[in-house]
Backbone as CSV, one residue per row, in Angstrom:
resi,resn,N_x,N_y,N_z,CA_x,CA_y,CA_z,C_x,C_y,C_z
1,MET,11.390,3.351,-22.045,12.199,4.153,-21.122,11.316,4.900,-20.126
2,LEU,10.222,5.483,-20.604,9.339,6.246,-19.715,8.698,5.328,-18.681
3,THR,8.214,4.152,-19.117,7.580,3.211,-18.183,8.561,2.768,-17.108
4,TYR,9.774,2.451,-17.544,10.810,2.037,-16.600,11.091,3.151,-15.593
5,SER,11.226,4.376,-16.078,11.539,5.506,-15.206,10.439,5.732,-14.179
6,LEU,9.192,5.623,-14.606,8.072,5.848,-13.690,7.996,4.764,-12.621
7,LEU,8.147,3.494,-13.036,8.079,2.398,-12.065,9.268,2.435,-11.114
8,ALA,10.458,2.663,-11.673,11.640,2.782,-10.817,11.505,3.977,-9.883
9,GLY,10.904,5.065,-10.392,10.690,6.245,-9.567,9.776,5.962,-8.391
10,LEU,8.768,5.120,-8.593,7.877,4.758,-7.488,8.623,3.945,-6.431
11,LEU,9.477,3.013,-6.880,10.265,2.221,-5.929,11.225,3.106,-5.144
12,PHE,11.913,3.987,-5.856,12.823,4.905,-5.179,12.044,5.888,-4.312
13,GLY,10.845,6.270,-4.768,10.023,7.185,-3.988,9.641,6.602,-2.646
14,LEU,9.308,5.305,-2.628,9.002,4.655,-1.358,10.224,4.667,-0.447
15,TYR,11.392,4.416,-1.045,12.623,4.441,-0.237,12.896,5.840,0.305
16,PHE,12.759,6.867,-0.533,13.007,8.228,-0.074,11.972,8.657,0.966
17,SER,10.775,8.077,0.907,9.784,8.331,1.961,10.305,7.844,3.305
18,LEU,10.903,6.652,3.295,11.496,6.124,4.521,12.654,6.997,4.986
19,VAL,13.469,7.467,4.047,14.620,8.303,4.383,14.190,9.586,5.095
20,GLY,13.099,10.199,4.639,12.666,11.467,5.229,11.692,11.341,6.383
21,LEU,11.146,10.151,6.595,10.060,9.978,7.564,10.483,10.357,8.981
22,GLY,11.632,9.875,9.421,12.080,10.164,10.783,12.368,11.633,10.993
23,LEU,12.930,12.278,9.985,13.235,13.711,10.089,11.955,14.521,10.260
24,ASN,10.916,14.164,9.505,9.654,14.901,9.602,8.942,14.626,10.921
25,LEU,9.070,13.412,11.435,8.470,13.090,12.736,9.100,13.942,13.838
26,VAL,10.424,14.044,13.817,11.132,14.851,14.827,10.740,16.320,14.717
27,PHE,10.691,16.836,13.482,10.307,18.232,13.312,8.858,18.461,13.743
28,GLY,7.977,17.533,13.395,6.569,17.696,13.735,6.324,17.745,15.225
29,VAL,7.057,16.952,15.989,6.842,16.881,17.436,7.568,17.998,18.173
30,MET,8.802,18.294,17.757,9.648,19.209,18.531,9.967,20.527,17.835
31,ARG,9.651,20.632,16.546,9.973,21.839,15.765,11.472,22.144,15.819
32,ILE,12.286,21.086,15.767,13.721,21.270,15.684,14.220,20.657,14.382
33,VAL,15.311,21.194,13.868,15.854,20.774,12.573,17.078,19.907,12.833
34,ASN,16.950,18.621,12.579,18.032,17.674,12.845,18.933,17.541,11.615
35,LEU,19.961,18.370,11.542,20.879,18.310,10.412,21.814,17.103,10.477
36,ALA,21.752,16.340,11.549,22.544,15.114,11.643,21.748,13.895,11.189
37,HIS,20.553,14.111,10.664,19.689,13.000,10.261,20.398,12.074,9.275
38,GLY,20.998,12.643,8.245,21.674,11.839,7.240,22.869,11.081,7.790
39,ASP,23.473,11.601,8.847,24.621,10.914,9.444,24.186,9.669,10.204
40,PHE,23.001,9.698,10.791,22.484,8.481,11.416,22.102,7.460,10.342
41,LEU,21.636,7.936,9.189,21.398,7.039,8.063,22.711,6.374,7.642
42,MET,23.773,7.172,7.569,25.091,6.642,7.213,25.548,5.600,8.219
43,LEU,25.347,5.856,9.503,25.747,4.893,10.531,24.921,3.613,10.429
44,GLY,23.643,3.741,10.083,22.819,2.557,9.869,23.329,1.729,8.705
45,ALA,23.816,2.409,7.653,24.385,1.712,6.507,25.631,0.927,6.912
46,TYR,26.482,1.553,7.723,27.687,0.861,8.183,27.343,-0.273,9.148
47,CYS,26.276,-0.110,9.900,25.824,-1.188,10.782,25.492,-2.432,9.951
48,ALA,24.725,-2.243,8.879,24.375,-3.358,7.998,25.617,-3.920,7.315
49,PHE,26.527,-3.027,6.888,27.730,-3.469,6.178,28.615,-4.329,7.068
50,TRP,28.853,-3.900,8.297,29.745,-4.653,9.161,29.103,-5.928,9.691
51,LEU,27.803,-5.928,9.903,27.126,-7.177,10.271,27.254,-8.201,9.149
52,TYR,27.154,-7.706,7.898,27.290,-8.592,6.746,28.739,-9.052,6.586
53,THR,29.696,-8.125,6.706,31.102,-8.434,6.462,31.697,-9.330,7.542
54,LEU,31.399,-9.031,8.804,32.024,-9.756,9.903,31.301,-11.052,10.257
55,PHE,29.972,-11.049,10.160,29.201,-12.200,10.628,28.342,-12.843,9.535
56,GLY,28.355,-12.268,8.321,27.553,-12.824,7.235,26.058,-12.656,7.442
57,VAL,25.649,-11.658,8.224,24.226,-11.442,8.523,23.522,-10.844,7.310
58,ASP,22.440,-11.470,6.898,21.618,-10.939,5.814,21.179,-9.525,6.191
59,PRO,21.355,-8.530,5.298,20.945,-7.156,5.631,19.488,-7.027,6.066
60,VAL,18.623,-7.942,5.631,17.225,-7.898,6.086,17.163,-8.040,7.604
61,PHE,18.027,-8.894,8.158,18.036,-9.087,9.609,18.750,-7.958,10.331
62,ALA,19.433,-7.103,9.572,20.048,-5.921,10.179,19.008,-4.841,10.462
63,ILE,17.831,-4.962,9.850,16.791,-3.943,10.041,16.367,-3.850,11.511
64,PRO,15.907,-4.955,12.148,15.528,-4.826,13.570,16.698,-4.458,14.462
65,VAL,17.910,-4.938,14.115,19.089,-4.590,14.914,19.323,-3.087,14.867
66,ALA,19.298,-2.516,13.656,19.524,-1.080,13.498,18.430,-0.279,14.183
67,PHE,17.181,-0.716,14.056,16.062,0.028,14.659,16.193,0.072,16.179
68,VAL,16.436,-1.081,16.777,16.532,-1.134,18.248,17.779,-0.395,18.731
69,LEU,18.914,-0.645,18.080,20.178,-0.050,18.507,20.123,1.473,18.452
70,PHE,19.669,2.018,17.317,19.674,3.473,17.165,18.501,4.110,17.899
71,GLY,17.422,3.360,18.094,16.358,3.872,18.943,16.846,4.064,20.368
72,LEU,17.635,3.114,20.864,18.199,3.224,22.203,19.241,4.337,22.280
73,VAL,19.948,4.578,21.192,20.896,5.703,21.146,20.137,7.030,21.172
74,GLY,19.002,7.077,20.476,18.243,8.324,20.363,17.659,8.800,21.677
75,LEU,17.263,7.874,22.560,16.631,8.274,23.823,17.576,9.081,24.720
76,PRO,18.768,8.578,25.055,19.668,9.405,25.884,20.153,10.651,25.153
77,LEU,20.283,10.553,23.823,20.709,11.723,23.058,19.668,12.832,23.154
78,TYR,18.399,12.439,23.174,17.335,13.438,23.340,17.489,14.155,24.679
79,TYR,17.604,13.386,25.765,17.665,14.005,27.087,18.953,14.808,27.285
80,LEU,19.994,14.471,26.551,21.241,15.209,26.643,21.158,16.557,25.936
81,LEU,20.452,16.614,24.789,20.487,17.803,23.952,19.183,18.598,23.876
82,VAL,18.067,17.899,23.715,16.851,18.576,23.265,16.148,19.392,24.344
83,PRO,15.943,18.907,25.583,15.228,19.736,26.572,15.857,21.113,26.759
84,ARG,17.182,21.176,26.831,17.845,22.477,26.960,17.614,23.318,25.715
85,LEU,17.602,22.659,24.564,17.390,23.356,23.297,15.992,23.967,23.240
86,LEU,14.984,23.201,23.664,13.607,23.680,23.612,13.354,24.794,24.617
87,ALA,14.192,24.882,25.648,14.038,25.949,26.642,14.628,27.264,26.165
88,ALA,15.341,27.246,25.047,15.965,28.463,24.524,14.927,29.362,23.877
89,ARG,15.316,30.613,23.622,14.396,31.586,23.036,14.057,31.236,21.592
90,ASP,15.022,30.731,20.842,14.804,30.391,19.437,15.332,28.977,19.173
91,PRO,14.573,27.952,19.589,15.079,26.579,19.491,15.309,26.113,18.057
92,GLU,14.498,26.593,17.115,14.658,26.136,15.728,16.005,26.554,15.158
93,MET,16.361,27.815,15.343,17.636,28.295,14.821,18.809,27.648,15.550
94,LEU,18.690,27.526,16.877,19.764,26.896,17.638,19.921,25.425,17.279
95,SER,18.798,24.768,16.943,18.878,23.349,16.571,19.685,23.165,15.295
96,ILE,19.577,24.120,14.369,20.364,24.049,13.137,21.854,24.061,13.465
97,ILE,22.245,24.972,14.370,23.661,25.079,14.742,24.120,23.841,15.503
98,LEU,23.319,23.424,16.477,23.693,22.284,17.319,23.838,21.005,16.510
99,PHE,22.830,20.690,15.695,22.852,19.424,14.966,23.801,19.472,13.763
100,PHE,24.112,20.673,13.270,25.168,20.781,12.270,26.506,20.375,12.896
101,GLY,26.743,20.864,14.112,27.965,20.483,14.820,28.008,18.985,15.091
102,LEU,26.862,18.413,15.508,26.797,16.974,15.760,27.076,16.194,14.482
103,SER,26.546,16.694,13.366,26.777,16.056,12.072,28.264,16.004,11.740
104,GLN,28.958,17.122,11.970,30.386,17.174,11.674,31.176,16.222,12.570
105,VAL,30.782,16.127,13.826,31.472,15.225,14.755,31.271,13.771,14.327
106,ILE,30.023,13.414,13.991,29.741,12.035,13.572,30.518,11.684,12.312
107,GLU,30.523,12.589,11.338,31.241,12.319,10.086,32.738,12.158,10.337
108,ALA,33.306,13.022,11.194,34.743,12.934,11.486,35.077,11.615,12.177
109,LEU,34.268,11.218,13.161,34.523,9.962,13.868,34.349,8.762,12.935
110,ALA,33.342,8.832,12.051,33.129,7.740,11.099,34.287,7.628,10.123
111,THR,34.833,8.772,9.718,35.980,8.758,8.805,37.188,8.119,9.470
112,ILE,37.409,8.439,10.739,38.511,7.834,11.482,38.298,6.320,11.630
113,ALA,37.060,5.931,11.913,36.763,4.518,12.178,36.710,3.676,10.908
114,PHE,36.109,4.218,9.836,35.838,3.406,8.647,36.692,3.771,7.435
115,GLY,37.389,4.909,7.492,38.159,5.347,6.341,37.279,6.045,5.318
116,THR,37.883,6.441,4.213,37.141,7.194,3.191,36.766,6.358,1.976
117,SER,37.165,5.093,1.948,36.858,4.242,0.796,35.369,3.929,0.727
118,GLU,34.843,3.828,-0.496,33.448,3.452,-0.685,33.266,1.965,-0.389
119,GLN,32.162,1.637,0.262,31.841,0.251,0.600,30.471,-0.098,0.034
120,SER,30.249,-1.374,-0.212,28.952,-1.801,-0.737,28.692,-3.244,-0.335
121,ILE,27.449,-3.664,-0.534,27.019,-5.045,-0.281,26.413,-5.564,-1.583
122,PRO,26.759,-6.760,-2.025,26.162,-7.296,-3.258,24.640,-7.299,-3.186
123,GLY,23.996,-6.778,-4.243,22.546,-6.655,-4.235,21.826,-7.977,-4.074
124,GLY,22.401,-9.052,-4.590,21.750,-10.356,-4.495,21.714,-10.913,-3.087
125,ASP,22.507,-10.343,-2.171,22.551,-10.851,-0.808,21.489,-10.232,0.092
126,LEU,20.748,-9.259,-0.420,19.630,-8.713,0.360,18.484,-9.723,0.323
127,GLY,18.146,-10.289,1.455,17.094,-11.299,1.521,17.578,-12.704,1.216
128,ARG,18.905,-12.885,1.110,19.461,-14.206,0.767,19.043,-15.257,1.793
129,ALA,19.184,-14.939,3.078,18.855,-15.917,4.123,17.375,-16.282,4.097
130,LEU,16.528,-15.307,3.808,15.091,-15.589,3.731,14.782,-16.502,2.554
131,ARG,15.440,-16.241,1.415,15.207,-17.088,0.249,15.674,-18.516,0.500
132,GLU,16.852,-18.651,1.129,17.376,-19.979,1.415,16.486,-20.716,2.417
133,GLY,16.002,-20.000,3.414,15.106,-20.613,4.394,13.808,-21.076,3.764
134,TRP,13.267,-20.248,2.873,12.043,-20.624,2.166,12.293,-21.842,1.265
135,GLY,13.477,-21.881,0.634,13.815,-23.008,-0.228,13.911,-24.303,0.557
136,ARG,14.538,-24.261,1.731,14.643,-25.464,2.553,13.284,-25.906,3.065
137,LEU,12.416,-24.925,3.338,11.095,-25.241,3.890,10.165,-25.831,2.847
138,THR,10.214,-25.308,1.625,9.247,-25.717,0.590,9.861,-26.568,-0.515
139,GLY,11.179,-26.549,-0.605,11.820,-27.286,-1.695,11.888,-26.513,-2.990
140,HIS,11.445,-25.257,-2.986,11.460,-24.418,-4.183,12.327,-23.184,-3.919
141,GLU,13.413,-23.068,-4.673,14.315,-21.925,-4.512,13.715,-20.675,-5.152
142,ILE,13.938,-19.527,-4.516,13.516,-18.239,-5.076,14.737,-17.577,-5.696
143,GLU,14.624,-17.232,-6.954,15.753,-16.621,-7.644,16.036,-15.228,-7.084
144,SER,17.317,-14.846,-7.122,17.716,-13.531,-6.620,17.934,-12.533,-7.751
145,GLY,17.621,-12.948,-8.975,17.853,-12.087,-10.125,16.804,-10.998,-10.258
146,PRO,16.793,-10.308,-11.403,15.848,-9.212,-11.631,14.392,-9.679,-11.551
147,VAL,13.538,-8.758,-11.143,12.098,-9.017,-11.045,11.394,-8.226,-12.144
148,GLU,10.502,-8.881,-12.853,9.784,-8.204,-13.942,8.459,-7.630,-13.448
149,ILE,8.229,-6.346,-13.755,6.961,-5.677,-13.451,6.524,-4.942,-14.709
150,PHE,5.352,-5.317,-15.237,4.834,-4.714,-16.472,5.878,-4.730,-17.595
151,GLY,6.582,-5.862,-17.694,7.544,-6.021,-18.768,8.879,-5.347,-18.537
152,GLN,9.072,-4.719,-17.380,10.329,-4.035,-17.053,11.059,-4.801,-15.951
153,SER,12.375,-4.944,-16.092,13.170,-5.686,-15.116,13.797,-4.738,-14.091
154,PHE,13.675,-5.105,-12.818,14.242,-4.310,-11.736,15.021,-5.221,-10.797
155,PRO,16.114,-4.722,-10.206,16.851,-5.528,-9.222,15.951,-5.924,-8.062
156,SER,16.081,-7.152,-7.615,15.237,-7.624,-6.510,15.444,-6.773,-5.260
157,ALA,16.656,-6.210,-5.101,16.923,-5.363,-3.935,16.032,-4.132,-3.930
158,TRP,15.732,-3.584,-5.108,14.841,-2.424,-5.184,13.438,-2.802,-4.719
159,ILE,12.988,-3.983,-5.119,11.640,-4.422,-4.735,11.563,-4.622,-3.222
160,ILE,12.565,-5.309,-2.673,12.574,-5.548,-1.227,12.631,-4.228,-0.468
161,SER,13.439,-3.292,-0.949,13.551,-1.990,-0.301,12.221,-1.246,-0.343
162,GLY,11.553,-1.274,-1.499,10.268,-0.595,-1.628,9.215,-1.188,-0.703
163,VAL,9.171,-2.508,-0.633,8.195,-3.183,0.231,8.490,-2.881,1.702
164,ALA,9.764,-2.969,2.083,10.131,-2.688,3.473,9.819,-1.246,3.849
165,SER,10.044,-0.326,2.914,9.742,1.088,3.176,8.245,1.285,3.365
166,LEU,7.459,0.604,2.540,5.997,0.693,2.662,5.528,0.149,4.005
167,ILE,6.133,-0.944,4.443,5.798,-1.523,5.749,6.151,-0.547,6.872
168,ALA,7.324,0.101,6.758,7.747,1.064,7.778,6.763,2.231,7.868
169,VAL,6.325,2.734,6.712,5.353,3.831,6.699,4.044,3.385,7.348
170,ALA,3.610,2.160,7.027,2.369,1.636,7.600,2.480,1.498,9.121
171,LEU,3.628,1.061,9.599,3.826,0.914,11.040,3.825,2.268,11.748
172,VAL,4.407,3.277,11.108,4.369,4.625,11.690,2.925,5.137,11.733
173,TYR,2.172,4.852,10.675,0.757,5.242,10.660,0.022,4.572,11.825
174,LEU,0.222,3.263,12.006,-0.440,2.545,13.098,-0.004,3.104,14.451
175,TYR,1.261,3.445,14.557,1.759,4.031,15.812,1.054,5.354,16.117
176,LEU,0.925,6.215,15.098,0.358,7.539,15.324,-1.150,7.505,15.527
177,TYR,-1.844,6.565,14.871,-3.303,6.600,14.856,-3.973,5.441,15.579
178,ARG,-3.183,4.469,16.073,-3.807,3.308,16.700,-3.203,2.959,18.062
179,THR,-2.323,3.806,18.584,-1.748,3.547,19.907,-1.945,4.774,20.796
180,ARG,-1.961,4.530,22.091,-2.159,5.637,23.026,-1.005,6.634,22.933
181,THR,0.228,6.110,22.866,1.379,7.010,22.740,1.301,7.804,21.446
182,GLY,0.794,7.168,20.390,0.622,7.872,19.124,-0.375,9.012,19.228
183,TYR,-1.489,8.775,19.961,-2.458,9.855,20.176,-1.809,11.032,20.897
184,LEU,-1.013,10.700,21.924,-0.326,11.754,22.666,0.691,12.470,21.771
185,THR,1.351,11.714,20.920,2.320,12.310,19.994,1.642,13.304,19.063
186,ARG,0.487,12.936,18.536,-0.236,13.851,17.636,-0.749,15.073,18.383
187,ALA,-1.082,14.893,19.665,-1.509,16.042,20.463,-0.352,17.029,20.635
188,VAL,0.846,16.502,20.888,2.023,17.359,21.033,2.351,18.026,19.696
189,MET,2.199,17.291,18.591,2.459,17.859,17.270,1.494,19.001,16.967
190,SER,0.247,18.863,17.436,-0.765,19.879,17.144,-0.536,21.150,17.953
191,ARG,-0.466,21.024,19.281,-0.253,22.180,20.159,0.558,21.737,21.357
192,ARG,1.852,21.973,21.312,2.728,21.504,22.375,2.386,22.140,23.712
193,ASP,2.093,23.435,23.724,1.794,24.124,24.981,0.499,23.616,25.603
194,GLU,-0.518,23.369,24.772,-1.783,22.856,25.298,-1.621,21.427,25.803
195,ALA,-0.817,20.615,25.092,-0.565,19.250,25.547,0.105,19.269,26.921
196,LEU,1.035,20.184,27.121,1.715,20.314,28.410,0.733,20.742,29.492
197,ALA,-0.174,21.633,29.144,-1.153,22.134,30.114,-2.153,21.059,30.533
198,THR,-2.422,20.096,29.667,-3.384,19.034,29.994,-2.755,17.880,30.758
199,GLY,-1.471,17.984,31.057,-0.829,16.958,31.869,-0.080,15.892,31.095
200,ILE,0.017,16.028,29.797,0.769,15.058,28.998,2.259,15.200,29.309
201,ASP,2.924,14.070,29.477,4.365,14.079,29.707,5.049,14.349,28.363
202,VAL,5.179,15.622,28.036,5.683,16.032,26.727,7.105,15.554,26.506
203,ASN,7.922,15.593,27.558,9.309,15.138,27.418,9.382,13.664,27.052
204,ARG,8.571,12.854,27.693,8.579,11.418,27.413,8.110,11.149,25.983
205,VAL,7.026,11.788,25.577,6.500,11.618,24.223,7.528,12.072,23.193
206,SER,8.163,13.192,23.451,9.159,13.728,22.517,10.379,12.818,22.437
207,ALA,10.788,12.260,23.573,11.950,11.364,23.584,11.669,10.119,22.753
208,ILE,10.468,9.574,22.881,10.101,8.397,22.089,10.098,8.739,20.599
209,ALA,9.517,9.892,20.255,9.479,10.317,18.859,10.882,10.541,18.307
210,PHE,11.749,11.125,19.125,13.127,11.363,18.699,13.855,10.041,18.468
211,GLY,13.667,9.100,19.381,14.284,7.789,19.224,13.790,7.075,17.987
212,ILE,12.481,7.153,17.729,11.923,6.521,16.534,12.465,7.191,15.274
213,GLY,12.590,8.527,15.311,13.120,9.247,14.159,14.542,8.830,13.825
214,ILE,15.390,8.703,14.850,16.771,8.260,14.638,16.786,6.822,14.137
215,ALA,15.922,5.978,14.713,15.876,4.567,14.317,15.424,4.414,12.861
216,LEU,14.454,5.221,12.431,13.993,5.154,11.043,15.097,5.584,10.081
217,ALA,15.883,6.575,10.473,17.014,6.982,9.639,17.992,5.826,9.482
218,ALA,18.264,5.107,10.572,19.188,3.973,10.512,18.641,2.850,9.636
219,VAL,17.332,2.609,9.711,16.719,1.582,8.853,16.850,1.985,7.386
220,GLY,16.650,3.270,7.096,16.879,3.745,5.732,18.311,3.504,5.298
221,GLY,19.251,3.611,6.243,20.648,3.370,5.932,20.937,1.924,5.576
222,VAL,20.179,0.980,6.137,20.376,-0.437,5.817,20.226,-0.682,4.322
223,PHE,19.303,0.056,3.685,19.060,-0.132,2.252,19.921,0.776,1.377
224,ALA,20.689,1.672,2.000,21.500,2.615,1.223,22.490,1.939,0.280
225,PRO,23.173,0.837,0.684,24.112,0.217,-0.253,23.435,-0.289,-1.535
226,PHE,22.148,-0.585,-1.458,21.438,-1.135,-2.621,20.753,-0.043,-3.439
227,MET,20.288,1.005,-2.766,19.550,2.059,-3.461,20.459,3.202,-3.910
228,LEU,21.508,3.467,-3.158,22.398,4.587,-3.469,23.724,4.138,-4.068
229,GLY,23.991,2.830,-4.071,25.162,2.298,-4.755,26.349,2.021,-3.867
230,SER,26.662,2.895,-2.958,27.806,2.698,-2.073,27.645,3.603,-0.861
231,ILE,28.463,3.348,0.148,28.376,4.157,1.367,29.767,4.687,1.728
232,THR,29.792,5.919,2.216,31.008,6.551,2.721,30.613,7.421,3.920
233,PRO,31.573,7.795,4.763,31.237,8.681,5.891,30.701,10.038,5.455
234,ALA,30.995,10.455,4.220,30.565,11.772,3.749,29.155,11.771,3.164
235,MET,28.495,10.623,3.124,27.185,10.556,2.468,26.076,11.196,3.306
236,GLY,26.358,11.475,4.575,25.323,11.998,5.448,24.761,13.334,5.003
237,VAL,25.620,14.236,4.527,25.163,15.569,4.127,24.165,15.476,2.972
238,ASP,24.519,14.703,1.941,23.616,14.556,0.799,22.300,13.914,1.216
239,SER,22.369,12.941,2.118,21.144,12.284,2.582,20.246,13.254,3.345
240,THR,20.853,14.145,4.120,20.067,15.150,4.844,19.389,16.106,3.876
241,VAL,20.107,16.538,2.831,19.519,17.444,1.837,18.335,16.779,1.143
242,VAL,18.508,15.508,0.736,17.414,14.782,0.092,16.230,14.665,1.047
243,SER,16.503,14.372,2.314,15.426,14.251,3.304,14.645,15.553,3.426
244,PHE,15.356,16.681,3.451,14.672,17.968,3.536,13.846,18.242,2.288
245,ALA,14.384,17.908,1.135,13.621,18.099,-0.110,12.329,17.306,-0.052
246,VAL,12.407,16.084,0.449,11.231,15.211,0.506,10.187,15.755,1.471
247,ILE,10.616,16.159,2.680,9.624,16.581,3.673,9.065,17.963,3.360
248,VAL,9.851,18.827,2.734,9.325,20.139,2.340,8.292,19.978,1.236
249,MET,8.544,19.064,0.296,7.575,18.829,-0.769,6.265,18.274,-0.230
250,GLY,6.361,17.332,0.720,5.142,16.753,1.276,4.444,17.730,2.197
251,SER,5.052,18.011,3.308,4.544,19.002,4.256,5.362,18.915,5.524
252,LEU,6.014,20.001,5.892,6.781,20.039,7.130,5.864,19.813,8.322
253,GLY,6.276,18.918,9.208,5.497,18.657,10.402,4.419,17.618,10.227
254,ASN,4.253,17.073,9.026,3.260,16.033,8.759,3.996,14.784,8.312
255,PRO,4.290,13.847,9.225,5.102,12.684,8.857,4.564,11.904,7.671
256,LEU,3.243,11.707,7.612,2.695,10.914,6.527,2.685,11.681,5.209
257,GLY,2.806,13.007,5.259,2.970,13.776,4.035,4.301,13.485,3.372
258,THR,5.224,12.884,4.148,6.523,12.511,3.607,6.377,11.507,2.470
259,VAL,5.351,10.677,2.533,5.140,9.673,1.483,4.906,10.353,0.141
260,LEU,4.053,11.360,0.125,3.799,12.096,-1.117,5.076,12.766,-1.610
261,GLY,5.797,13.426,-0.718,7.051,14.067,-1.095,8.057,13.069,-1.634
262,GLY,8.134,11.896,-0.992,9.062,10.871,-1.441,8.736,10.355,-2.829
263,LEU,7.451,10.137,-3.092,7.045,9.640,-4.410,7.318,10.680,-5.498
264,VAL,7.010,11.942,-5.207,7.280,13.009,-6.182,8.776,13.103,-6.448
265,TYR,9.571,13.047,-5.375,11.016,13.144,-5.542,11.560,11.932,-6.300
266,GLY,11.084,10.729,-5.938,11.585,9.517,-6.568,11.316,9.486,-8.063
267,VAL,10.090,9.827,-8.460,9.748,9.838,-9.887,10.551,10.913,-10.608
268,SER,10.655,12.099,-9.997,11.429,13.183,-10.613,12.892,12.777,-10.771
269,TYR,13.430,12.125,-9.742,14.827,11.712,-9.765,15.102,10.736,-10.908
270,MET,14.233,9.732,-11.075,14.465,8.735,-12.122,14.252,9.321,-13.509
271,LEU,13.302,10.242,-13.652,13.107,10.891,-14.950,14.321,11.725,-15.329
272,VAL,14.855,12.453,-14.356,16.049,13.257,-14.626,17.243,12.356,-14.911
273,GLN,17.374,11.265,-14.154,18.467,10.321,-14.400,18.395,9.751,-15.816
274,SER,17.183,9.530,-16.306,17.003,8.906,-17.619,17.220,9.880,-18.767
275,TYR,16.788,11.128,-18.598,16.785,12.051,-19.725,17.786,13.199,-19.584
276,LEU,18.138,13.563,-18.337,19.089,14.662,-18.121,20.004,14.299,-16.959
277,SER,20.782,13.231,-17.136,21.536,12.669,-16.028,22.515,13.659,-15.396
278,SER,23.002,14.613,-16.154,23.954,15.577,-15.607,23.309,16.515,-14.585
279,TRP,21.977,16.577,-14.576,21.260,17.440,-13.632,20.825,16.699,-12.365
280,ALA,21.084,15.400,-12.293,20.534,14.592,-11.204,20.978,15.085,-9.831
281,ASN,22.250,15.465,-9.695,22.754,15.905,-8.383,22.162,17.246,-7.949
282,LEU,21.656,18.019,-8.918,21.060,19.310,-8.588,19.585,19.194,-8.218
283,LEU,18.988,18.039,-8.490,17.539,17.901,-8.343,17.009,18.275,-6.961
284,PRO,17.577,17.755,-5.852,16.995,18.114,-4.544,16.999,19.612,-4.280
285,TYR,18.060,20.307,-4.712,18.145,21.747,-4.493,17.120,22.489,-5.358
286,LEU,16.985,22.050,-6.606,16.020,22.690,-7.506,14.591,22.491,-7.018
287,LEU,14.282,21.273,-6.545,12.934,21.011,-6.041,12.656,21.805,-4.774
288,LEU,13.663,21.910,-3.890,13.488,22.707,-2.679,13.172,24.161,-3.015
289,ILE,13.931,24.733,-3.938,13.713,26.128,-4.322,12.336,26.299,-4.957
290,ALA,11.974,25.378,-5.849,10.694,25.482,-6.554,9.521,25.393,-5.583
291,ILE,9.562,24.422,-4.673,8.454,24.253,-3.724,8.357,25.440,-2.779
292,LEU,9.499,25.927,-2.283,9.479,27.065,-1.358,8.968,28.333,-2.031
293,LEU,9.220,28.480,-3.326,8.739,29.657,-4.044,7.259,29.541,-4.394
294,VAL,6.842,28.350,-4.810,5.472,28.176,-5.306,4.503,27.828,-4.178
295,ARG,4.891,26.915,-3.292,3.989,26.477,-2.220,4.812,26.204,-0.955
296,PRO,5.153,27.254,-0.222,6.041,27.102,0.942,5.522,26.138,1.999
297,SER,4.212,25.949,2.081,3.649,25.056,3.097,3.655,23.600,2.666
298,GLY,4.169,23.299,1.469,4.216,21.919,0.997,2.988,21.549,0.195
299,LEU,3.054,20.394,-0.474,1.959,19.984,-1.355,0.670,19.730,-0.597
300,LEU,0.776,19.295,0.667,-0.433,19.041,1.452,-0.937,20.277,2.184
301,GLY,-0.180,21.368,2.088,-0.682,22.662,2.558,-0.718,22.871,4.041
302,LYS,0.004,22.076,4.837,0.005,22.267,6.298,0.918,23.417,6.621
303,ARG,0.405,24.427,7.278,1.206,25.611,7.593,1.942,25.433,8.905
304,VAL,3.232,25.679,8.875,4.028,25.649,10.095,4.920,26.862,10.120
305,ARG,5.358,27.241,11.319,6.267,28.379,11.427,7.683,27.862,11.218
306,LEU,8.373,28.435,10.245,9.702,27.955,9.907,10.791,28.664,10.706
307,ALA,10.522,29.820,11.220,11.574,30.527,11.962,10.929,31.487,12.950
């Protein structure tokens, strides 16, 4: 039981890293709190669900669709909301109010559009098209059943989700540390006023970061039917709380610190699910309180101004 919980916790931890990554990127660059983050994750989940239901699209192929679609949504949304917000006297506090309102609007519209019934995608259909394509190419079919790791069986969807999340984290790392825009992004994250003084187009850099943050939330939503069990319009609030727990544990304003927070949360979540399942829903709140009391700057110790 312990081995299973630890390994499953690592897989879920990688997924939760992806869930919180975009939120931490947005906070790191703009110091705004996007309380609608989980709602974009929910919309990404519905994007994958309807592509699968209406067109039979393998959810794996919904990943680039969700990333591009929601990235394009994030860019105009940034210019509509954020520049005015950053010009305010207290943008962090106002961002909480603004994005809370946006969250409520998105949830209400999603409820009208999709209803309140829970929806899901069969776990075996994640990667189905890739397996079939590989089978036709090589003549050897890949089974969609459980995958064994160290003698423990896990759903193949968990493995695919963990691998995809790891790839997403690696791509964000390459973006931040191996591209010119990434260098500029880190400069804005470090000292926004100095970056502006040196001639960096802070608005453009921030808009790209905001779009990527929204797109990463949507990609996390693609895997939600497999990792969280089902999707509803109301799932956004819980996803936002989990995202905050993850980024606070790692380090606010440090996107790659989200990986550490995600792994800690994932392992803790599976251990609680295994031994104290009735406490599982309280876990993100308990971890948030514990980290804020013991180490407010997060496990990696990066100090940021919270208010």
